[in-house]
C-alpha positions as CSV (number, residue, x, y, z in Angstrom):
1,M,69.4,247.2,-141.5
2,Q,65.9,247.8,-143.0
3,K,64.0,251.0,-142.3
4,N,62.2,250.9,-138.9
5,D,64.1,247.7,-138.0
6,P,64.7,247.9,-134.2
7,K,67.6,245.4,-134.5
8,D,70.9,246.9,-133.3
9,P,73.8,245.1,-134.9
10,Q,76.3,246.6,-132.4
11,A,74.2,245.3,-129.5
12,I,74.1,241.9,-131.1
13,A,77.8,241.9,-131.6
14,R,78.3,242.8,-127.9
15,M,76.0,239.9,-126.9
16,G,78.1,237.6,-129.0
17,A,81.2,238.7,-127.3
18,D,79.7,238.5,-123.8
19,K,81.3,235.4,-122.3
20,E,79.0,235.2,-119.4
21,I,75.8,235.1,-121.4
22,Q,77.3,232.8,-123.9
23,E,78.2,230.4,-121.1
24,Q,74.7,230.7,-119.7
25,A,73.3,229.9,-123.1
26,R,75.6,226.9,-123.5
27,A,74.5,225.5,-120.1
28,L,70.8,226.0,-121.0
29,F,71.4,224.3,-124.4
30,L,73.1,221.3,-122.8
31,G,70.3,221.0,-120.3
32,S,67.6,221.2,-123.0
33,V,69.3,218.4,-125.0
34,K,68.8,216.1,-122.0
35,H,65.1,216.7,-122.2
36,R,64.8,216.3,-126.0
37,Y,63.7,220.0,-126.2
38,S,63.6,220.1,-130.0
39,Y,61.0,217.4,-130.1
40,N,58.4,219.6,-128.3
41,F,57.3,221.6,-131.3
42,S,55.2,221.3,-134.4
43,W,54.3,223.6,-137.3
44,L,50.7,223.5,-138.7
45,G,50.2,220.1,-137.2
46,R,53.5,218.3,-138.1
47,P,56.4,217.7,-135.8
48,I,59.3,220.0,-136.7
49,I,62.1,218.7,-134.5
50,Q,63.9,222.1,-134.4
51,Y,64.7,224.8,-131.9
52,P,62.2,227.7,-132.3
53,Q,65.1,230.2,-132.4
54,D,66.4,228.6,-135.6
55,M,62.9,228.6,-137.2
56,I,62.7,232.3,-136.5
57,A,66.1,232.8,-138.1
58,A,65.0,230.7,-141.1
59,Q,61.9,232.8,-141.4
60,E,63.9,236.1,-141.5
61,I,66.3,234.7,-144.1
62,I,63.5,233.4,-146.3
63,W,61.6,236.7,-146.1
64,Q,64.9,238.5,-147.0
65,V,65.9,236.3,-149.8
66,Q,62.4,235.5,-151.3
67,P,63.6,232.3,-152.9
68,D,62.0,230.6,-155.8
69,L,63.1,227.2,-154.5
70,I,64.1,225.9,-151.0
71,V,66.0,222.6,-151.0
72,E,66.2,220.7,-147.7
73,T,68.1,217.4,-147.1
74,G,66.4,215.4,-144.4
75,I,62.6,215.2,-144.2
76,A,61.7,213.3,-141.0
77,H,58.1,214.1,-140.1
78,G,57.9,216.9,-142.7
79,G,57.3,219.8,-140.3
80,S,60.1,221.9,-141.7
81,L,59.0,221.4,-145.3
82,I,55.6,222.6,-144.3
83,F,57.1,225.5,-142.4
84,Y,59.0,226.7,-145.5
85,A,56.1,226.1,-147.8
86,S,53.8,228.2,-145.6
87,L,56.2,231.1,-145.7
88,L,56.4,230.8,-149.5
89,E,52.6,230.8,-149.5
90,L,52.6,234.1,-147.6
91,I,55.2,235.6,-149.9
92,G,53.2,234.6,-152.9
93,G,54.4,233.6,-156.4
94,P,55.5,230.2,-157.6
95,G,58.0,229.4,-154.8
96,R,58.4,225.7,-154.0
97,V,60.1,223.4,-151.5
98,L,62.0,220.3,-152.4
99,G,62.8,217.7,-149.7
100,L,65.3,214.9,-150.0
101,D,65.5,211.9,-147.7
102,I,67.1,208.4,-148.0
103,D,64.0,206.9,-146.3
104,I,60.7,208.8,-146.5
105,R,58.6,206.7,-144.2
106,E,55.2,205.9,-145.5
107,H,53.2,207.3,-142.5
108,N,55.1,210.6,-142.8
109,R,54.6,210.7,-146.6
110,V,50.9,210.2,-146.2
111,E,50.6,213.1,-143.6
112,I,52.7,215.4,-145.7
113,E,50.8,214.7,-148.9
114,K,47.4,215.4,-147.4
115,H,48.6,218.7,-145.8
116,P,47.2,221.9,-147.4
117,M,50.8,223.2,-147.9
118,F,51.8,220.1,-149.9
119,K,50.8,222.0,-153.1
120,R,54.2,223.8,-152.8
121,I,56.2,220.7,-151.8
122,S,58.0,218.0,-153.8
123,M,60.0,215.1,-152.3
124,I,62.7,212.8,-153.6
125,Q,63.6,209.5,-151.9
126,G,67.3,208.7,-152.1
127,S,70.7,209.7,-150.7
128,S,71.4,213.4,-150.9
129,I,75.0,212.6,-151.9
130,D,74.0,210.3,-154.8
131,R,74.9,212.0,-158.0
132,A,71.7,210.8,-159.6
133,I,69.6,212.4,-156.9
134,A,71.6,215.6,-157.1
135,D,71.0,215.7,-160.8
136,Q,67.2,215.6,-160.1
137,V,67.6,218.6,-157.8
138,Y,69.5,220.5,-160.5
139,V,66.7,219.8,-162.9
140,A,64.1,221.1,-160.4
141,A,66.2,224.2,-159.9
142,K,66.7,224.9,-163.6
143,N,64.4,227.9,-163.8
144,A,64.8,229.1,-160.2
145,K,66.5,232.5,-159.9
146,K,67.0,232.3,-156.1
147,V,67.7,229.0,-154.4
148,L,68.1,228.5,-150.6
149,V,69.7,225.2,-149.5
150,I,69.3,223.7,-146.0
151,L,71.3,220.7,-144.9
152,D,69.8,218.5,-142.2
153,S,70.3,214.8,-143.0
154,N,73.2,212.6,-142.1
155,H,75.5,214.6,-139.8
156,T,78.9,213.0,-140.4
157,H,81.7,215.2,-141.7
158,E,82.1,213.2,-144.9
159,H,78.4,213.3,-145.8
160,V,77.9,217.0,-145.0
161,L,81.0,218.0,-146.9
162,K,79.8,216.1,-150.0
163,E,76.4,217.8,-149.7
164,L,78.1,221.2,-149.5
165,E,80.2,220.5,-152.6
166,L,77.1,219.2,-154.5
167,Y,74.6,221.8,-153.7
168,S,76.5,225.0,-152.9
169,P,76.7,226.0,-156.6
170,L,72.9,226.3,-156.6
171,V,73.1,229.2,-154.1
172,K,73.9,232.6,-155.6
173,K,75.0,235.9,-154.0
174,G,72.6,237.2,-151.4
175,S,71.1,233.8,-150.6
176,Y,72.0,231.3,-147.9
177,L,73.2,227.8,-147.4
178,I,72.1,226.7,-143.9
179,V,73.8,223.8,-142.2
180,Y,72.0,222.5,-139.1
181,D,73.4,220.5,-136.2
182,T,76.9,222.1,-136.4
183,V,76.4,222.2,-132.6
184,V,77.4,218.6,-132.4
185,E,81.0,219.8,-132.2
186,D,80.2,221.7,-129.0
187,L,78.4,219.0,-127.2
188,P,79.8,216.1,-125.1
189,D,80.3,212.8,-126.9
190,E,77.9,211.0,-124.7
191,C,75.1,212.9,-126.4
192,F,75.8,210.9,-129.6
193,S,76.9,207.5,-128.3
194,D,74.5,205.8,-130.6
195,R,75.3,207.9,-133.7
196,P,78.1,207.8,-136.2
197,W,78.9,211.5,-135.6
198,G,80.5,213.4,-132.7
199,K,83.4,215.7,-131.9
200,G,85.7,216.1,-134.9
201,N,83.2,214.4,-137.2
202,N,80.1,216.5,-137.7
203,P,78.5,219.3,-139.8
204,K,80.7,222.0,-138.2
205,T,84.0,220.4,-139.1
206,A,82.6,219.9,-142.6
207,V,81.7,223.6,-142.8
208,W,85.2,224.6,-141.7
209,E,86.8,222.4,-144.3
210,F,84.5,223.6,-147.0
211,L,85.2,227.2,-146.3
212,K,89.0,226.7,-146.6
213,K,88.5,226.0,-150.4
214,N,85.4,228.1,-151.1
215,D,85.4,231.8,-150.9
216,R,81.8,232.3,-152.1
217,F,80.4,231.9,-148.6
218,E,81.0,233.4,-145.2
219,I,79.6,232.6,-141.8
220,D,76.9,235.0,-140.8
221,K,77.9,235.3,-137.1
222,E,75.1,237.8,-136.4
223,V,72.5,235.1,-136.7
224,E,73.9,232.8,-134.0
225,N,74.9,235.8,-131.8
226,K,71.3,237.1,-131.6
227,L,69.8,233.6,-131.2
228,L,71.9,232.5,-128.3
229,L,70.3,229.0,-128.5
230,T,70.9,227.5,-131.9
231,V,71.7,224.1,-133.4
232,G,73.6,225.9,-136.2
233,P,76.7,227.8,-134.8
234,D,78.9,228.5,-137.8
235,G,76.2,227.0,-140.0
236,Y,74.5,230.1,-141.4
237,L,76.5,230.6,-144.5
238,R,75.8,233.7,-146.6
239,C,76.7,233.6,-150.3
240,V,78.8,236.7,-151.0
241,K,79.9,235.9,-154.6
242,D,78.1,234.6,-157.7
């Protein structure tokens, strides 16, 4: 804990173990999904499609890690790219954000490219699990000392597991690999009736399988315990070995 940090890790652990408040949080999350809660927010003018709690957690991690490069799979409207870029702008230095998406829609590309924070952003169109796309990411990361990776594209088990295998080597001790929408495993199947993912086939199941074979990462439970509302339970992976 940093000096003068009011955070109490023991209190956070107690909250994580408090079944009553966890059930209340789960009920609130389920209710919020019905109302498309994550679609209500933007960052510096661009839709971000995230829970504010997770954005606060990302901010804390980025400030702690001070990455040279943030890689995110899944661009959508570009709000999260701009969010990360604005934090790197505050940190100063040459830090950049690299976004990958299989389909960068033209109207979104136009809005991202004309944003003031685009000066720190690069984008690659293509599947994040295409080896040729991954090779481009590795070229971009060649001179980066600290890389933070955020996975938020296709949410099927197979796709996320492949992303974990491809991009986890970029993340070194002290940095993070964040996997969003692991919460799919905890939601009713009817929430995803029009999607190829659901219970047993989602980012959380991919994380569980990945961690069986990779001891470089551990789940940072403190993050989800303090957030209460998060799309990333078991998805905040801290790198503990180079």
